[in-house]
C-alpha positions in Angstrom: -15.4 -40.6 10.5 -18.4 -40.2 8.3 -18.8 -41.9 5.0 -17.6 -40.3 1.8 -19.7 -37.2 1.0 -21.9 -38.3 -1.9 -22.1 -35.5 -4.6 -24.0 -35.8 -7.9 -22.5 -33.8 -10.9 -25.0 -32.9 -13.7 -23.4 -31.9 -16.9 -25.8 -33.1 -19.6 -27.1 -30.6 -22.0 -30.8 -29.8 -21.9 -31.1 -32.0 -18.8 -33.9 -31.8 -16.2 -33.9 -32.8 -12.6 -37.2 -34.0 -11.0 -38.4 -35.8 -8.0 -40.0 -39.3 -8.2 -41.1 -40.4 -4.7 -38.0 -40.5 -2.5 -35.6 -40.5 -5.6 -34.2 -37.8 -7.8 -34.3 -38.5 -11.6 -32.1 -36.8 -14.3 -33.5 -36.7 -17.8 -32.1 -35.5 -21.1 -34.4 -34.8 -24.0 -37.1 -36.8 -22.3 -35.0 -39.8 -21.7 -34.1 -41.0 -18.2 -30.3 -40.9 -17.7 -30.0 -41.5 -14.0 -32.2 -42.1 -10.9 -30.6 -41.8 -7.4 -32.3 -42.3 -3.9 -32.1 -39.1 -1.9 -30.5 -40.9 1.1 -27.5 -41.4 -1.2 -26.9 -37.8 -1.8 -25.6 -34.8 0.2 -25.1 -32.4 -2.6 -26.0 -31.8 -6.3 -23.6 -29.8 -8.5 -25.2 -28.6 -11.8 -23.3 -27.2 -14.7 -25.1 -25.2 -17.3 -28.8 -24.5 -17.7 -30.4 -27.5 -16.2 -33.9 -27.3 -15.3 -35.0 -28.3 -11.8 -38.6 -29.1 -10.8 -40.3 -27.5 -7.7 -40.7 -31.0 -6.4 -37.1 -31.9 -6.8 -36.0 -28.6 -5.1 -38.4 -29.3 -2.3 -37.0 -32.8 -1.8 -33.5 -31.6 -1.7 -34.3 -28.7 0.9 -36.2 -31.0 3.2 -33.5 -33.7 3.3 -30.4 -31.4 3.7 -29.3 -31.9 0.0 -27.7 -28.7 -1.4 -28.1 -27.5 -4.9 -25.3 -25.7 -6.5 -25.6 -24.0 -9.8 -22.6 -23.3 -11.9 -22.1 -21.9 -15.4 -21.0 -24.3 -18.2 -17.5 -22.8 -17.5 -17.6 -23.6 -13.7 -18.3 -20.2 -12.3 -20.5 -20.2 -9.2 -24.1 -18.8 -9.8 -26.2 -19.8 -6.8 -26.6 -22.3 -4.0 -29.9 -23.6 -2.5 -29.9 -25.1 0.9 -32.4 -25.7 3.7 -32.4 -24.3 7.3 -29.1 -23.2 8.7 -27.9 -26.0 11.1 -25.1 -25.9 13.7 -24.5 -24.8 17.2 -25.1 -21.0 17.6 -22.3 -20.8 20.2 -19.8 -22.3 17.8 -20.9 -19.6 15.2 -20.6 -16.8 17.7 -17.0 -17.8 18.6 -16.3 -18.1 14.8 -17.7 -14.5 14.3 -15.8 -13.1 17.5 -12.6 -14.5 16.2 -13.2 -12.9 12.8 -13.1 -9.5 14.7 -9.9 -10.4 16.4 -6.7 -9.6 14.4 -4.7 -11.9 16.7 -7.0 -14.9 16.2 -7.5 -14.2 12.6 -3.7 -14.2 12.0 -3.1 -17.4 14.0 -5.5 -19.3 11.9 -4.5 -17.7 8.6 -0.9 -18.6 9.4 -1.9 -22.2 9.9 -3.8 -22.3 6.6 -0.9 -20.8 4.5 1.9 -22.7 6.3 0.2 -25.9 5.3 -0.2 -24.7 1.7 3.4 -23.9 1.4 4.6 -27.2 3.1 2.3 -29.2 0.6 3.7 -27.2 -2.3 7.3 -28.1 -1.4 6.2 -31.8 -1.1 4.7 -31.7 -4.5 7.9 -30.4 -6.1 10.1 -32.6 -4.2 8.0 -35.6 -5.5 8.4 -34.3 -9.0 12.2 -34.1 -8.5 12.4 -37.6 -7.1 10.2 -39.2 -9.9 11.1 -37.1 -12.9 14.3 -35.4 -12.1 16.0 -36.4 -15.3 13.3 -34.9 -17.3 13.0 -31.4 -15.9 15.0 -28.5 -14.8 16.1 -29.9 -11.6 18.1 -26.8 -10.5 15.0 -24.6 -11.0 12.7 -26.9 -9.0 15.3 -27.1 -6.2 15.7 -23.3 -6.0 11.9 -22.9 -5.7 11.8 -25.5 -2.8 14.4 -23.5 -1.0 12.6 -20.2 -1.7 9.4 -21.7 -0.4 11.3 -22.9 2.7 12.3 -19.3 3.4 8.7 -18.2 2.9 7.5 -20.6 5.7 9.8 -18.7 8.0 8.2 -15.5 6.9 4.7 -16.9 7.5 5.7 -17.6 11.1 7.2 -14.2 11.6 4.1 -12.2 10.0 2.8 -9.7 12.5 -0.3 -8.6 10.5 -2.8 -10.2 7.9 -1.6 -7.8 5.3 2.0 -8.9 5.9 0.8 -12.5 5.6 -1.0 -11.8 2.4 2.1 -10.3 1.0 4.1 -13.4 1.9 1.6 -15.8 0.6 1.3 -13.8 -2.8 5.0 -13.9 -3.3 5.2 -17.6 -2.4 2.4 -18.5 -4.9 4.4 -16.7 -7.6 7.3 -18.9 -6.8 5.3 -22.1 -6.8 3.6 -21.3 -10.0 6.8 -20.5 -11.7 7.7 -24.2 -11.2 4.5 -25.6 -12.2 5.4 -25.8 -16.0 8.3 -28.1 -14.9 5.9 -30.7 -13.6 4.0 -30.9 -17.0 5.8 -33.6 -18.8 3.7 -34.0 -22.0 2.4 -31.7 -24.7 4.3 -28.8 -23.2 3.6 -26.7 -26.4 -0.1 -26.9 -25.9 -0.1 -26.8 -22.0 2.1 -23.7 -21.6 1.6 -21.8 -18.3 3.0 -18.4 -17.4 1.1 -17.8 -14.2 -2.3 -18.0 -12.5 -5.0 -16.2 -14.4 -8.6 -16.7 -13.1 -11.2 -14.6 -14.9 -11.2 -15.7 -17.6 -8.5 -18.4 -17.9 -6.3 -17.6 -20.7 -4.8 -21.1 -21.3 -5.6 -24.7 -20.9 -3.9 -25.2 -17.6 -5.6 -22.3 -15.9 -8.9 -23.6 -17.3 -8.3 -27.0 -15.8 -7.2 -25.5 -12.5 -10.2 -23.2 -12.3 -12.6 -26.1 -12.8 -10.9 -28.3 -10.1 -10.8 -25.4 -7.7 -14.5 -24.8 -8.2 -15.0 -28.4 -7.3 -12.8 -28.2 -4.3 -14.4 -25.0 -3.1 -17.8 -26.9 -3.2 -16.5 -29.8 -1.2 -14.9 -27.5 1.5 -18.0 -25.3 1.8 -20.2 -28.5 2.3 -17.8 -29.7 5.0 -17.9 -26.6 6.9 -21.7 -26.4 6.8 -21.8 -30.0 8.0 -19.8 -29.3 11.2 -21.9 -26.1 12.0 -19.5 -23.3 10.8 -20.4 -20.5 8.6 -18.4 -20.8 5.3 -18.7 -17.1 4.6 -16.9 -15.8 7.7 -13.1 -16.2 7.0 -9.9 -15.2 8.5 -7.4 -14.8 5.7 -10.0 -13.9 3.1 -12.2 -11.2 4.6 -15.8 -10.6 4.3 -17.3 -10.0 0.8 -20.9 -10.5 -0.2 -21.4 -13.8 -1.9 -18.0 -15.1 -1.2 -17.4 -18.2 1.0 -14.3 -16.7 2.6 -13.8 -19.5 5.3 -14.0 -22.1 2.5 -11.4 -20.3 0.6 -9.3 -20.2 3.7 -9.6 -23.8 4.6 -9.1 -25.0 1.0 -5.6 -23.4 0.8 -4.4 -26.6 2.6 -5.9 -28.8 -0.2 -5.2 -27.0 -3.4 -2.0 -28.6 -4.3 -2.8 -32.0 -2.9 -6.4 -32.5 -4.3 -6.4 -30.1 -7.3 -3.1 -29.2 -8.7 -1.8 -32.9 -8.5 -4.8 -34.2 -10.2 -4.4 -31.5 -12.9 -0.8 -32.7 -13.5 -2.0 -36.3 -13.6 -4.7 -35.6 -16.2 -2.3 -33.9 -18.5 0.8 -36.1 -18.0 -1.3 -39.3 -18.4 -2.9 -37.7 -21.6 -6.4 -38.2 -20.1 -7.0 -34.6 -21.3 -5.4 -33.1 -24.4 -5.2 -29.9 -26.4 -8.6 -30.8 -28.3 -10.5 -31.0 -24.9 -10.6 -27.3 -24.7 -12.6 -24.6 -26.5 -11.1 -21.2 -27.0 -13.7 -18.4 -26.9 -13.7 -15.1 -28.9 -12.5 -13.3 -25.7 -9.4 -15.6 -25.4 -10.8 -17.7 -22.6 -10.4 -21.4 -22.5 -13.0 -23.8 -21.3 -13.4 -27.5 -21.1 -15.5 -29.4 -23.5 -18.4 -31.3 -22.4 -16.8 -34.6 -22.8 -13.6 -33.4 -21.0 -15.6 -32.2 -18.0 -17.1 -35.7 -17.7 -13.5 -37.2 -17.8 -12.3 -34.8 -15.1 -15.3 -35.4 -12.9 -14.8 -39.2 -13.2 -11.3 -38.9 -12.2 -12.1 -36.4 -9.4 -14.5 -38.9 -7.9 -12.1 -41.6 -8.2 -9.4 -39.5 -6.4 -11.9 -38.8 -3.6 -12.3 -42.6 -3.0 -8.5 -43.3 -2.6 -7.4 -43.5 1.0 -4.6 -41.9 3.1 -3.3 -41.9 6.6 -4.5 -38.8 8.2 -1.5 -37.2 10.1 -3.5 -36.1 13.0 -6.1 -38.9 13.5 -3.5 -41.5 12.5 -6.1 -43.5 10.7 -6.8 -44.1 7.1 -9.5 -42.0 5.6 -10.8 -41.3 2.1 -9.3 -38.4 0.4 -12.8 -36.9 -0.2 -13.3 -36.7 3.6 -10.3 -34.5 4.2 -12.2 -31.3 4.0 -14.6 -32.7 6.6 -11.8 -33.9 8.9 -10.2 -30.6 8.9 -13.5 -28.7 9.3 -14.1 -30.9 12.2 -10.8 -30.2 13.8 -11.4 -26.4 13.2 -14.6 -26.6 14.9 -13.1 -28.6 17.9 -10.5 -25.8 18.3 -13.0 -23.2 18.3 -15.0 -25.0 21.1 -11.9 -25.3 23.1 -11.4 -29.2 22.8 -8.0 -28.6 21.1 -5.2 -26.3 22.2 -4.4 -25.4 18.5 -5.7 -26.1 15.0 -3.7 -28.8 13.3 -3.7 -28.1 9.5 -3.3 -30.9 6.9 0.3 -31.7 5.9 0.9 -34.1 3.0 3.6 -36.5 3.8 
């Protein structure tokens, strides 16, 4: 296992990133806020309109540190990386499998099966811990419906059929999400997933966390030599990291949704931590983003027992662990791809 992937998140207004020797320095309004040695970093995620000096960009590119630029609301704008690394034979296999309906379907089934299993685990934990505070019958019915959808995932004979199964299962799962929100329900109401733009506080928080997760998965795939744009369930689209979207299906509930619920239920974010724009979109305030990022980093440092490796690893390494298993499967070192199941 590798050490926890180190990511620097820059959220300061009017910030500037520059190089100083072998370090990267973040300043805001001319005052130094942070200085980090480049050997401690593998990626930098920049929110908003932060300046980056040519020297800093050169230092990052030469040392394999990716720069990701996001809007203040967390939408992807650009990604700067150095030379493409990885085994060309591995990528050739990846591309050939993308052209195979059978191979694509097999992998897509693994990703979605894990997603639904993890969704059921999340609902079961809510029933166990808060059954007296929620509509238990509704949650139990959704758990049963998701169980039936697991069978449909296994029976799917085409990618289009699988997408239909996944779409229905997602609607089931999200219909039970409000039951897991235990505080300030009047302010954190949720009637379904709305992405662009997020029309409520829950969707705004989910979109922000999914952006962070997508970055982690993209970086993990690049680290093991896979092309994050060539996916199996999510097909090719210019500018979209389709394989990253495929693989992150396994982690959406465990790494993003559960953190969203924790932040709300522990009142670490409240109704005043969001801004409502003129078009009805909700976004996190600058201070709230810092709170979420702090908790996200803390969550990544926690450890779990990996179900396949049977050893304890940091949660932040889960995307790398699964990307590595996917690469090993493509190289023929494994008979099948073992997705991540939350136990």
